[in-house]
TIVO-214780 format. One line per 2 residues: number of its first residue (from 1); their letters; for each residue x, y, z of N, C-alpha, C. Coordinates in steps of 0.05 Angstrom, whole numbers. Layout:
N
NUM = A = X/Y/Z/X/Y/Z/X/Y/Z  ...
***
This chain:
263
1 = ME = 1435/3518/1641/1451/3498/1620/1451/3503/1593  1471/3511/1579/1472/3512/1549/1473/3484/1541
3 = RS = 1464/3469/1514/1463/3447/1503/1462/3447/1476  1481/3429/1468/1477/3421/1428/1477/3401/1433
5 = HP = 1463/3394/1396/1459/3365/1394/1468/3364/1362  1495/3366/1358/1510/3359/1331/1500/3335/1324
7 = IT = 1493/3328/1299/1490/3309/1283/1511/3308/1263  1522/3281/1264/1551/3277/1251/1544/3276/1219
9 = RG = 1564/3279/1201/1564/3280/1179/1564/3247/1159  1544/3251/1149/1528/3228/1135/1506/3221/1149
11 = YR = 1489/3226/1170/1474/3222/1189/1453/3238/1177  1423/3224/1172/1403/3242/1171/1401/3257/1160
13 = LS = 1404/3281/1158/1400/3307/1145/1422/3323/1139  1447/3315/1156/1468/3318/1143/1487/3313/1120
15 = DP = 1506/3328/1108/1515/3326/1087/1533/3303/1084  1540/3289/1067/1559/3269/1074/1593/3277/1070
17 = PP = 1604/3261/1087/1633/3267/1079/1650/3268/1061  1666/3279/1052/1676/3280/1021/1689/3243/1009
19 = EP = 1696/3232/1032/1698/3207/1022/1690/3187/1039  1664/3182/1041/1654/3163/1060/1660/3144/1061
21 = GK = 1672/3125/1045/1691/3097/1052/1712/3101/1060  1722/3129/1068/1741/3127/1080/1748/3144/1111
23 = TS = 1724/3149/1115/1721/3162/1143/1727/3151/1168  1731/3165/1190/1739/3148/1221/1724/3165/1238
25 = HV = 1725/3149/1258/1725/3164/1287/1741/3188/1289  1761/3186/1282/1784/3212/1282/1771/3231/1267
27 = DF = 1762/3229/1245/1741/3254/1229/1721/3264/1247  1703/3246/1255/1679/3263/1272/1694/3271/1299
29 = VD = 1707/3266/1307/1727/3285/1333/1738/3310/1322  1748/3305/1304/1760/3335/1292/1734/3349/1286
31 = DM = 1709/3341/1277/1689/3367/1266/1681/3366/1294  1682/3356/1317/1674/3365/1338/1681/3386/1354
33 = VA = 1719/3382/1355/1726/3410/1363/1726/3427/1347  1726/3423/1324/1712/3449/1300/1695/3464/1311
35 = LL = 1669/3452/1312/1642/3458/1322/1651/3475/1351  1656/3463/1366/1670/3475/1397/1680/3503/1386
37 = DA = 1708/3503/1375/1716/3525/1363/1698/3541/1356  1682/3542/1334/1663/3558/1319/1649/3571/1336
39 = LD = 1633/3552/1359/1621/3571/1378/1636/3583/1407  1655/3574/1403/1677/3592/1420/1664/3581/1448
41 = IP = 1670/3550/1455/1660/3538/1473/1686/3523/1486  1696/3527/1506/1726/3526/1516/1722/3487/1524
43 = KV = 1701/3489/1543/1696/3462/1563/1673/3456/1558  1663/3424/1553/1641/3416/1567/1641/3397/1561
45 = FL = 1612/3381/1582/1607/3353/1582/1599/3340/1555  1607/3313/1549/1598/3304/1522/1574/3274/1536
47 = VG = 1560/3280/1523/1543/3254/1528/1536/3242/1498  1546/3216/1500/1545/3197/1474/1522/3164/1476
49 = KD = 1505/3163/1457/1497/3138/1457/1507/3116/1432  1510/3095/1445/1521/3073/1424/1547/3085/1410
51 = FG = 1547/3088/1381/1567/3093/1374/1573/3125/1375  1560/3134/1386/1566/3169/1399/1582/3168/1419
53 = SS = 1580/3141/1431/1596/3141/1457/1628/3137/1455  1636/3123/1424/1661/3127/1418/1671/3151/1413
55 = IA = 1658/3165/1399/1664/3191/1390/1668/3207/1417  1659/3205/1440/1660/3221/1467/1683/3209/1476
57 = YL = 1688/3191/1476/1712/3173/1487/1733/3182/1481  1739/3184/1452/1749/3187/1437/1769/3221/1444
59 = LA = 1744/3236/1439/1747/3272/1442/1763/3275/1466  1749/3257/1487/1765/3263/1511/1787/3250/1520
61 = LL = 1800/3235/1506/1826/3226/1496/1847/3238/1485  1834/3249/1461/1850/3267/1454/1848/3294/1468
63 = YP = 1838/3304/1473/1825/3335/1480/1826/3335/1513  1835/3320/1527/1823/3321/1553/1818/3346/1572
65 = NR = 1834/3377/1559/1829/3400/1570/1807/3410/1557  1794/3399/1536/1768/3409/1531/1741/3400/1539
67 = IS = 1741/3382/1559/1724/3359/1572/1724/3361/1600  1701/3360/1612/1693/3361/1638/1679/3339/1643
69 = GV = 1667/3319/1626/1661/3294/1636/1649/3285/1610  1640/3252/1619/1633/3244/1595/1608/3220/1608
71 = VT = 1585/3228/1596/1567/3210/1599/1559/3195/1575  1555/3167/1583/1551/3145/1549/1529/3124/1561
73 = LG = 1514/3127/1539/1495/3103/1541/1496/3073/1526  1492/3052/1546/1493/3031/1535/1523/3018/1523
75 = LP = 1547/3028/1513/1569/3029/1511/1595/3034/1528  1606/3006/1545/1628/3016/1562/1657/3025/1545
77 = FG = 1668/3039/1565/1694/3049/1549/1710/3032/1544  1710/2999/1547/1730/2983/1538/1723/2967/1510
79 = VP = 1695/2979/1502/1692/2957/1471/1705/2972/1452  1714/3004/1446/1726/3009/1422/1757/3010/1427
81 = FR = 1766/3013/1458/1791/3026/1467/1815/3010/1474  1794/2988/1491/1816/2970/1506/1831/2940/1480
83 = PL = 1858/2940/1490/1870/2928/1469/1857/2900/1467  1851/2897/1442/1836/2870/1433/1815/2866/1439
85 = SA = 1804/2880/1453/1772/2885/1468/1748/2871/1447  1749/2887/1423/1730/2889/1395/1733/2852/1391
87 = VA = 1762/2837/1395/1753/2812/1379/1752/2793/1402  1762/2798/1429/1746/2786/1449/1722/2778/1455
89 = HH = 1703/2808/1453/1677/2807/1467/1662/2802/1437  1676/2784/1410/1664/2784/1395/1671/2751/1390
91 = KG = 1690/2738/1406/1694/2717/1402/1675/2698/1405  1669/2676/1388/1650/2653/1398/1629/2657/1395
93 = LP = 1621/2676/1378/1595/2686/1368/1596/2680/1339  1571/2674/1329/1559/2659/1300/1572/2678/1281
95 = EG = 1578/2667/1260/1583/2687/1230/1560/2694/1231  1533/2694/1229/1515/2712/1232/1506/2746/1247
97 = FY = 1522/2738/1273/1525/2767/1288/1530/2791/1274  1510/2814/1276/1502/2836/1261/1532/2849/1254
99 = IS = 1550/2847/1273/1569/2861/1267/1587/2855/1251  1591/2825/1248/1609/2818/1233/1594/2817/1213
101 = RW = 1564/2811/1203/1560/2819/1170/1560/2848/1164  1560/2872/1189/1554/2896/1180/1588/2904/1171
103 = KE = 1603/2889/1181/1635/2898/1174/1641/2892/1148  1623/2871/1140/1635/2865/1109/1623/2883/1087
105 = PG = 1651/2894/1073/1631/2915/1054/1617/2902/1034  1600/2921/1028/1572/2920/1010/1549/2897/1024
107 = RA = 1554/2889/1036/1534/2866/1047/1514/2869/1052  1512/2891/1080/1486/2910/1086/1477/2925/1063
109 = EA = 1491/2938/1047/1484/2956/1032/1466/2943/1007  1473/2915/1006/1457/2897/987/1428/2889/1004
111 = DF = 1438/2889/1035/1410/2872/1042/1391/2901/1049  1405/2920/1054/1381/2945/1061/1377/2959/1034
113 = RC = 1381/2956/1006/1377/2957/989/1346/2947/977  1339/2923/988/1312/2909/983/1296/2920/997
115 = FD = 1297/2941/1019/1278/2961/1027/1277/2990/1027  1264/3008/1028/1267/3042/1027/1273/3037/1057
117 = AK = 1281/3065/1062/1298/3074/1085/1280/3071/1116  1256/3082/1108/1243/3078/1126/1232/3047/1139
119 = TV = 1230/3029/1123/1228/3002/1131/1260/2987/1148  1279/3003/1132/1303/2987/1151/1310/3009/1176
121 = VR = 1301/3025/1179/1302/3042/1200/1284/3026/1222  1252/3016/1212/1238/3011/1231/1247/2974/1240
123 = NI = 1259/2968/1219/1270/2944/1216/1290/2939/1248  1311/2958/1246/1332/2959/1264/1319/2967/1292
125 = YI = 1304/2985/1291/1285/2990/1322/1273/2967/1332  1262/2948/1308/1250/2924/1322/1273/2907/1335
127 = LF = 1292/2899/1317/1310/2880/1326/1331/2887/1348  1337/2919/1351/1349/2921/1381/1335/2936/1395
129 = SK = 1305/2927/1396/1290/2939/1419/1288/2909/1438  1300/2886/1427/1293/2861/1444/1325/2855/1452
131 = SE = 1321/2831/1483/1342/2831/1496/1370/2809/1484  1359/2801/1463/1380/2783/1440/1390/2798/1422
133 = IP = 1422/2794/1428/1443/2803/1399/1426/2790/1379  1427/2815/1349/1414/2798/1327/1433/2789/1320
135 = IA = 1429/2761/1308/1446/2737/1288/1427/2725/1274  1438/2728/1249/1424/2716/1223/1429/2693/1223
137 = GE = 1414/2673/1207/1416/2652/1202/1440/2641/1182  1449/2628/1173/1466/2616/1148/1458/2627/1124
139 = NE = 1438/2623/1120/1420/2634/1093/1405/2651/1093  1409/2675/1110/1393/2689/1123/1405/2726/1123
141 = EI = 1399/2744/1115/1413/2773/1120/1393/2782/1143  1400/2799/1148/1402/2815/1178/1370/2829/1185
143 = MD = 1361/2842/1153/1338/2847/1154/1312/2827/1151  1323/2804/1143/1300/2775/1141/1299/2770/1165
145 = MV = 1302/2783/1195/1297/2777/1206/1273/2784/1225  1256/2809/1212/1235/2816/1218/1216/2810/1201
147 = EP = 1197/2794/1208/1167/2795/1192/1156/2821/1192  1149/2827/1173/1136/2861/1157/1116/2861/1182
149 = ST = 1099/2838/1189/1079/2838/1207/1087/2845/1240  1108/2846/1241/1124/2850/1276/1114/2876/1278
151 = PL = 1099/2876/1299/1096/2910/1314/1121/2918/1331  1114/2946/1333/1134/2961/1338/1138/2955/1373
153 = PP = 1155/2969/1387/1154/2971/1412/1131/2988/1421  1119/2981/1443/1095/3000/1454/1109/3029/1452
155 = WL = 1127/3034/1462/1136/3063/1466/1147/3073/1443  1140/3067/1414/1143/3072/1387/1114/3073/1381
157 = TD = 1117/3091/1352/1089/3096/1341/1097/3096/1309  1075/3095/1300/1083/3098/1265/1090/3121/1256
159 = ED = 1075/3139/1275/1093/3169/1265/1114/3173/1267  1125/3163/1294/1159/3160/1295/1176/3155/1276
161 = MA = 1165/3129/1275/1185/3112/1249/1188/3127/1223  1161/3140/1211/1154/3153/1193/1177/3177/1194
163 = AY = 1180/3190/1218/1192/3211/1220/1225/3214/1219  1235/3184/1235/1258/3169/1234/1267/3163/1199
165 = GA = 1249/3155/1193/1256/3136/1167/1266/3161/1149  1243/3177/1145/1252/3205/1130/1276/3216/1131
167 = LY = 1293/3216/1158/1319/3230/1158/1336/3220/1136  1332/3191/1143/1358/3176/1123/1352/3176/1098
169 = EK = 1323/3186/1090/1327/3182/1049/1343/3198/1038  1355/3219/1059/1369/3240/1053/1404/3224/1052
171 = SG = 1409/3220/1075/1434/3215/1080/1441/3181/1069  1424/3161/1071/1431/3141/1068/1445/3136/1089
173 = FQ = 1452/3104/1079/1467/3083/1109/1498/3084/1109  1511/3092/1090/1538/3091/1076/1558/3102/1099
175 = TG = 1552/3117/1115/1564/3135/1131/1571/3112/1162  1532/3110/1163/1533/3099/1192/1543/3065/1192
177 = LQ = 1559/3052/1171/1562/3030/1171/1597/3033/1172  1604/3056/1156/1631/3050/1156/1646/3058/1183
179 = VP = 1631/3079/1185/1651/3089/1222/1651/3073/1240  1619/3066/1248/1620/3048/1276/1626/3019/1267
181 = YR = 1626/3007/1245/1631/2984/1243/1661/2974/1216  1670/2990/1208/1690/2979/1186/1719/2999/1195
183 = SG = 1712/3026/1196/1736/3041/1200/1760/3026/1228  1740/3021/1252/1759/3016/1277/1769/3039/1291
185 = VN = 1777/3037/1314/1797/3052/1334/1817/3037/1344  1836/3056/1342/1869/3040/1352/1877/3059/1373
187 = AQ = 1865/3062/1397/1877/3080/1404/1903/3080/1425  1915/3047/1423/1938/3045/1428/1963/3062/1408
189 = TL = 1950/3057/1383/1969/3070/1360/1970/3103/1364  1948/3111/1382/1944/3140/1380/1968/3147/1409
191 = GL = 1969/3132/1426/1986/3130/1450/1961/3136/1479  1935/3123/1474/1907/3131/1492/1905/3102/1498
193 = TR = 1905/3109/1525/1894/3083/1541/1879/3086/1564  1875/3104/1576/1855/3104/1601/1847/3137/1602
195 = FE = 1823/3147/1615/1816/3165/1632/1832/3170/1654  1835/3197/1658/1853/3208/1686/1836/3220/1701
197 = NQ = 1827/3248/1691/1823/3269/1709/1785/3270/1701  1779/3265/1684/1750/3269/1673/1732/3250/1694
199 = SS = 1707/3256/1698/1690/3243/1715/1664/3233/1690  1665/3210/1694/1646/3194/1677/1629/3174/1680
201 = GN = 1601/3178/1665/1578/3157/1676/1572/3140/1657  1558/3123/1662/1558/3103/1639/1532/3087/1645
203 = AD = 1509/3088/1635/1481/3073/1637/1485/3052/1621  1484/3028/1638/1480/2995/1614/1457/2991/1629
205 = HG = 1443/2984/1598/1419/2961/1597/1424/2927/1600  1397/2927/1607/1402/2895/1609/1405/2877/1579
207 = GG = 1398/2883/1562/1401/2876/1528/1424/2879/1518  1430/2871/1495/1454/2882/1476/1481/2877/1487
209 = VF = 1489/2900/1494/1527/2899/1503/1532/2876/1526  1504/2868/1548/1518/2848/1563/1511/2826/1550
211 = KF = 1506/2817/1531/1510/2793/1513/1529/2789/1499  1550/2812/1500/1570/2803/1490/1590/2784/1507
213 = PG = 1601/2769/1500/1623/2740/1518/1636/2762/1534  1637/2759/1554/1656/2774/1576/1649/2804/1574
215 = ME = 1625/2810/1572/1626/2840/1572/1611/2847/1605  1592/2833/1616/1575/2831/1629/1599/2835/1657
217 = DY = 1610/2814/1657/1631/2811/1682/1651/2834/1678  1666/2843/1656/1680/2864/1661/1668/2891/1667
219 = IR = 1646/2898/1669/1629/2921/1676/1627/2916/1706  1615/2894/1717/1599/2885/1746/1622/2881/1759
221 = SG = 1645/2871/1749/1665/2858/1770/1681/2891/1780  1683/2905/1766/1690/2932/1764/1729/2932/1757
223 = EV = 1729/2923/1728/1747/2913/1715/1751/2940/1703  1729/2948/1694/1726/2973/1675/1735/2997/1686
225 = KT = 1741/3001/1713/1750/3018/1734/1777/3026/1731  1797/2996/1720/1821/3009/1712/1824/3023/1692
227 = DV = 1806/3025/1671/1807/3048/1647/1798/3071/1657  1774/3074/1670/1760/3099/1675/1753/3101/1701
229 = PN = 1777/3104/1721/1780/3105/1752/1747/3113/1757  1742/3144/1752/1724/3158/1766/1694/3149/1747
231 = LE = 1691/3131/1747/1674/3118/1730/1644/3115/1751  1622/3123/1745/1593/3125/1760/1578/3104/1737
233 = TI = 1565/3075/1748/1551/3069/1722/1524/3067/1739  1506/3068/1723/1480/3064/1732/1470/3038/1712
235 = YA = 1445/3018/1724/1434/2995/1710/1410/2993/1706  1402/3002/1684/1364/2998/1673/1362/2963/1668
237 = PE = 1362/2948/1680/1354/2926/1672/1335/2915/1654  1313/2935/1655/1297/2927/1633/1304/2941/1610
239 = GS = 1322/2957/1608/1323/2979/1583/1324/2958/1557  1327/2973/1540/1336/2964/1512/1360/2973/1503
241 = HF = 1368/2976/1475/1383/2983/1465/1374/3017/1455  1354/3027/1460/1346/3051/1454/1334/3056/1478
243 = VQ = 1345/3057/1500/1331/3065/1531/1331/3091/1533  1339/3112/1520/1336/3138/1523/1306/3144/1512
245 = EQ = 1299/3125/1491/1268/3130/1482/1254/3111/1501  1257/3095/1507/1242/3078/1526/1238/3088/1545
247 = FP = 1254/3102/1564/1251/3114/1586/1260/3141/1587  1252/3159/1572/1260/3184/1567/1263/3201/1598
249 = DQ = 1243/3202/1610/1241/3212/1642/1265/3205/1657  1267/3177/1661/1284/3171/1673/1317/3177/1666
251 = VN = 1320/3174/1642/1344/3181/1633/1349/3209/1632  1329/3231/1632/1338/3256/1630/1341/3260/1661
253 = QL = 1332/3254/1676/1334/3254/1701/1366/3248/1711  1373/3227/1699/1392/3212/1708/1421/3234/1698
255 = LL = 1413/3246/1674/1437/3261/1670/1433/3290/1681  1414/3302/1693/1411/3325/1704/1428/3318/1726
257 = TF = 1415/3299/1740/1436/3292/1768/1466/3291/1760  1477/3276/1736/1505/3272/1734/1516/3295/1729
259 = LN = 1508/3318/1715/1513/3342/1704/1526/3362/1731  1487/3364/1740/1486/3379/1765/1514/3368/1789
261 = SH = 1520/3352/1792/1536/3343/1810/1567/3347/1807  1568/3350/1780/1601/3360/1769/1603/3381/1759
263 = S = 1585/3393/1758/1588/3424/1739/1600/3442/1762
***
Protein backbone atom coordinates (compact mmCIF):
# COMPACT_ATOMS: atom_id res chain seq x y z
CA MET A 1 0.00 0.00 0.00
CA GLU A 2 1.58 3.28 -1.11
CA ARG A 3 1.19 6.30 1.13
CA SER A 4 2.01 10.00 1.03
CA HIS A 5 2.05 12.63 3.78
CA PRO A 6 1.82 16.10 2.20
CA ILE A 7 2.43 19.19 4.31
CA THR A 8 0.12 22.07 3.46
CA ARG A 9 1.60 25.40 2.45
CA GLY A 10 2.51 27.71 5.30
CA TYR A 11 3.01 24.86 7.77
CA ARG A 12 6.33 23.75 9.18
CA LEU A 13 9.00 23.54 6.43
CA SER A 14 6.66 24.34 3.53
CA ASP A 15 6.68 27.69 1.76
CA PRO A 16 3.85 30.09 2.64
CA PRO A 17 0.98 30.77 0.24
CA PRO A 18 1.38 33.88 -1.97
CA GLU A 19 -1.22 35.74 0.13
CA PRO A 20 -1.43 34.03 3.54
CA GLY A 21 -4.16 36.37 4.77
CA LYS A 22 -6.47 35.35 1.90
CA THR A 23 -5.77 31.60 1.91
CA SER A 24 -8.77 29.29 2.27
CA HIS A 25 -9.63 25.62 2.62
CA VAL A 26 -10.35 25.46 -1.11
CA ASP A 27 -6.77 26.57 -1.88
CA PHE A 28 -5.45 23.57 0.04
CA VAL A 29 -7.91 21.26 -1.73
CA ASP A 30 -6.63 22.59 -5.06
CA ASP A 31 -3.08 21.87 -3.91
CA MET A 32 -3.99 18.29 -3.04
CA VAL A 33 -5.64 17.67 -6.40
CA ALA A 34 -2.61 19.13 -8.18
CA LEU A 35 -0.38 16.79 -6.16
CA LEU A 36 -2.47 13.75 -7.08
CA ASP A 37 -2.30 14.77 -10.73
CA ALA A 38 1.46 15.33 -10.58
CA LEU A 39 1.96 11.89 -9.04
CA ASP A 40 -0.50 10.32 -11.50
CA ILE A 41 -2.67 8.96 -8.66
CA PRO A 42 -6.25 8.53 -9.88
CA LYS A 43 -7.92 7.67 -6.56
CA VAL A 44 -6.94 7.68 -2.88
CA PHE A 45 -8.01 7.18 0.69
CA LEU A 46 -7.65 10.37 2.75
CA VAL A 47 -6.62 10.51 6.41
CA GLY A 48 -7.06 13.83 8.20
CA LYS A 49 -6.50 15.04 11.75
CA ASP A 50 -8.31 18.09 13.16
CA PHE A 51 -7.97 20.88 10.55
CA GLY A 52 -6.72 18.26 8.07
CA SER A 53 -10.10 16.57 8.44
CA SER A 54 -11.79 19.63 6.95
CA ILE A 55 -9.51 19.46 3.93
CA ALA A 56 -10.23 15.74 3.52
CA TYR A 57 -14.00 16.24 3.78
CA LEU A 58 -14.02 19.11 1.30
CA LEU A 59 -11.81 17.29 -1.18
CA ALA A 60 -14.10 14.25 -1.04
CA LEU A 61 -17.16 16.44 -1.61
CA LEU A 62 -15.68 18.40 -4.49
CA TYR A 63 -13.92 15.46 -6.17
CA PRO A 64 -15.85 12.32 -5.19
CA ASN A 65 -14.49 10.33 -8.14
CA ARG A 66 -10.94 10.79 -6.79
CA ILE A 67 -11.66 9.50 -3.28
CA SER A 68 -12.09 5.89 -2.13
CA GLY A 69 -12.77 6.79 1.49
CA VAL A 70 -11.99 9.24 4.29
CA VAL A 71 -10.66 8.67 7.80
CA THR A 72 -10.67 11.53 10.30
CA LEU A 73 -9.37 11.90 13.83
CA GLY A 74 -11.21 14.06 16.33
CA LEU A 75 -13.33 16.22 14.03
CA PRO A 76 -16.70 14.91 12.81
CA PHE A 77 -18.11 15.96 9.45
CA GLY A 78 -20.70 18.33 10.86
CA VAL A 79 -18.31 20.84 12.41
CA PRO A 80 -17.17 22.64 9.25
CA PHE A 81 -19.94 21.74 6.83
CA ARG A 82 -23.29 21.41 8.52
CA PRO A 83 -25.40 24.58 8.17
CA LEU A 84 -24.70 26.98 11.04
CA SER A 85 -22.98 24.16 12.94
CA ALA A 86 -19.95 26.22 13.88
CA VAL A 87 -22.18 28.88 15.43
CA ALA A 88 -24.36 26.33 17.20
CA HIS A 89 -21.47 24.38 18.70
CA HIS A 90 -19.76 27.54 19.94
CA LYS A 91 -22.92 29.06 21.37
CA GLY A 92 -22.78 29.52 25.11
CA LEU A 93 -19.00 29.27 25.38
CA PRO A 94 -17.24 32.21 27.08
CA GLU A 95 -15.48 34.99 25.22
CA GLY A 96 -12.14 33.46 26.17
CA PHE A 97 -12.83 30.30 24.15
CA TYR A 98 -9.68 29.68 22.12
CA ILE A 99 -11.41 29.59 18.71
CA SER A 100 -13.12 32.92 19.41
CA ARG A 101 -9.78 34.42 20.39
CA TRP A 102 -7.87 32.99 17.41
CA LYS A 103 -10.55 34.11 14.94
CA GLU A 104 -9.79 37.71 15.87
CA PRO A 105 -7.15 39.01 13.42
CA GLY A 106 -3.93 39.96 15.14
CA ARG A 107 -4.81 38.76 18.63
CA ALA A 108 -3.14 35.36 18.54
CA GLU A 109 -0.21 36.81 16.59
CA ALA A 110 0.39 39.35 19.37
CA ASP A 111 0.07 36.60 21.98
CA PHE A 112 2.46 34.25 20.17
CA ARG A 113 5.06 36.98 19.59
CA CYS A 114 5.78 37.00 23.31
CA PHE A 115 7.37 33.56 22.94
CA ASP A 116 9.65 31.70 20.56
CA ALA A 117 8.11 29.14 18.20
CA LYS A 118 9.20 26.18 20.32
CA THR A 119 7.46 27.57 23.41
CA VAL A 120 4.25 28.28 21.47
CA VAL A 121 4.15 24.70 20.17
CA ARG A 122 4.94 23.32 23.63
CA ASN A 123 2.13 25.36 25.21
CA ILE A 124 -0.34 24.21 22.54
CA TYR A 125 0.55 20.57 23.20
CA ILE A 126 0.09 21.03 26.94
CA LEU A 127 -3.24 22.85 26.58
CA PHE A 128 -4.76 20.46 24.05
CA SER A 129 -3.62 17.33 25.85
CA LYS A 130 -6.11 18.11 28.61
CA SER A 131 -9.73 17.02 28.66
CA GLU A 132 -11.11 20.56 28.86
CA ILE A 133 -11.45 23.11 26.05
CA PRO A 134 -8.93 25.95 26.46
CA ILE A 135 -10.82 29.01 27.69
CA ALA A 136 -8.84 32.03 28.85
CA GLY A 137 -9.90 34.43 31.55
CA GLU A 138 -11.09 37.98 30.90
CA ASN A 139 -7.63 39.54 31.29
CA GLU A 140 -5.69 36.52 30.07
CA GLU A 141 -4.42 35.36 26.69
CA ILE A 142 -4.37 31.71 25.61
CA MET A 143 -0.60 31.37 26.06
CA ASP A 144 -0.93 32.75 29.60
CA MET A 145 -2.86 29.63 30.57
CA VAL A 146 0.34 27.53 30.66
CA GLU A 147 2.83 28.01 33.48
CA PRO A 148 6.45 27.62 32.32
CA SER A 149 6.95 24.84 34.86
CA THR A 150 4.02 22.75 33.54
CA PRO A 151 5.35 19.33 32.50
CA LEU A 152 4.70 17.79 29.11
CA PRO A 153 2.27 14.87 28.80
CA PRO A 154 4.08 11.60 29.62
CA TRP A 155 3.98 10.45 26.00
CA LEU A 156 6.03 13.46 24.82
CA THR A 157 9.68 14.35 25.41
CA ASP A 158 11.62 17.60 25.38
CA GLU A 159 13.41 16.28 22.28
CA ASP A 160 10.03 15.87 20.55
CA MET A 161 9.10 19.44 21.38
CA ALA A 162 12.43 20.83 20.22
CA ALA A 163 11.99 19.07 16.87
CA TYR A 164 8.35 20.15 16.45
CA GLY A 165 9.03 23.73 17.45
CA ALA A 166 11.98 24.04 15.07
CA LEU A 167 9.65 23.18 12.16
CA TYR A 168 7.61 26.32 12.84
CA GLU A 169 10.58 28.66 13.05
CA LYS A 170 10.44 28.83 9.24
CA SER A 171 6.70 28.95 8.63
CA GLY A 172 5.48 30.82 11.68
CA PHE A 173 1.79 30.56 12.53
CA GLN A 174 0.02 32.97 10.14
CA THR A 175 -1.38 30.35 7.78
CA GLY A 176 -2.16 28.05 10.69
CA LEU A 177 -4.39 30.75 12.13
CA GLN A 178 -5.91 31.97 8.86
CA VAL A 179 -7.28 28.78 7.35
CA PRO A 180 -8.71 26.81 10.27
CA TYR A 181 -10.02 29.78 12.22
CA ARG A 182 -10.63 32.75 9.91
CA SER A 183 -11.36 31.66 6.35
CA GLY A 184 -14.35 29.42 7.06
CA VAL A 185 -16.04 26.86 4.80
CA ASN A 186 -19.46 27.43 3.27
CA ALA A 187 -20.37 24.07 1.81
CA GLN A 188 -23.92 25.20 1.03
CA THR A 189 -22.58 27.93 -1.24
CA LEU A 190 -20.58 25.22 -3.01
CA GLY A 191 -23.70 23.08 -3.28
CA LEU A 192 -22.33 20.42 -0.94
CA THR A 193 -24.23 18.98 1.99
CA ARG A 194 -23.44 15.28 2.50
CA PHE A 195 -21.36 12.28 1.56
CA GLU A 196 -22.95 9.78 -0.78
CA ASN A 197 -20.81 6.81 -1.75
CA GLN A 198 -17.49 7.10 0.07
CA SER A 199 -16.86 4.98 3.13
CA SER A 200 -15.79 7.06 6.11
CA GLY A 201 -14.26 6.37 9.49
CA ASN A 202 -13.99 8.75 12.42
CA ALA A 203 -12.07 8.28 15.66
CA ASP A 204 -13.42 10.55 18.40
CA HIS A 205 -11.60 11.10 21.66
CA GLY A 206 -13.01 11.93 25.07
CA GLY A 207 -11.68 15.48 25.30
CA GLY A 208 -11.88 18.48 23.03
CA VAL A 209 -14.67 18.13 20.49
CA PHE A 210 -17.06 16.35 22.88
CA LYS A 211 -16.93 19.45 25.09
CA PHE A 212 -18.49 21.61 22.40
CA PRO A 213 -22.20 22.18 23.18
CA GLY A 214 -24.34 19.59 21.43
CA MET A 215 -21.43 17.81 19.77
CA GLU A 216 -21.43 14.57 21.77
CA ASP A 217 -25.16 14.13 21.22
CA TYR A 218 -24.78 14.84 17.50
CA ILE A 219 -22.24 12.01 17.24
CA ARG A 220 -23.56 9.44 19.72
CA SER A 221 -27.22 9.81 18.68
CA GLY A 222 -26.33 8.88 15.13
CA GLU A 223 -27.49 12.21 13.73
CA VAL A 224 -24.10 12.55 12.06
CA LYS A 225 -25.09 9.64 9.82
CA THR A 226 -27.68 11.82 8.12
CA ASP A 227 -24.68 13.61 6.63
CA VAL A 228 -22.32 10.62 6.32
CA PRO A 229 -24.45 7.48 5.82
CA ASN A 230 -21.51 5.04 5.57
CA LEU A 231 -19.78 6.32 8.69
CA GLU A 232 -17.96 4.03 11.11
CA THR A 233 -17.06 5.64 14.46
CA ILE A 234 -14.50 4.48 17.02
CA TYR A 235 -14.33 6.13 20.46
CA ALA A 236 -11.08 6.62 22.36
CA PRO A 237 -12.35 7.97 25.70
CA GLU A 238 -8.87 8.32 27.21
CA GLY A 239 -7.52 10.05 24.12
CA SER A 240 -6.52 13.69 23.88
CA HIS A 241 -6.50 16.07 20.92
CA PHE A 242 -3.22 14.42 19.92
CA VAL A 243 -4.56 10.86 20.13
CA GLN A 244 -2.43 9.70 17.19
CA GLU A 245 0.72 10.53 19.18
CA GLN A 246 -0.67 9.44 22.51
CA PHE A 247 -1.72 5.99 21.25
CA PRO A 248 0.18 5.51 17.97
CA ASP A 249 -0.02 1.72 17.84
CA GLN A 250 -3.78 1.62 18.41
CA VAL A 251 -4.46 4.40 15.89
CA ASN A 252 -2.23 2.77 13.27
CA GLN A 253 -4.03 -0.53 13.73
CA LEU A 254 -7.42 1.13 13.33
CA LEU A 255 -6.24 2.83 10.15
CA LEU A 256 -4.90 -0.40 8.69
CA THR A 257 -8.08 -2.26 9.56
CA PHE A 258 -10.23 0.37 7.87
CA LEU A 259 -8.05 0.57 4.76
CA ASN A 260 -7.80 -3.19 4.38
CA SER A 261 -11.55 -3.68 4.79
CA HIS A 262 -12.42 -1.04 2.17
CA SER A 263 -9.69 -1.58 -0.39
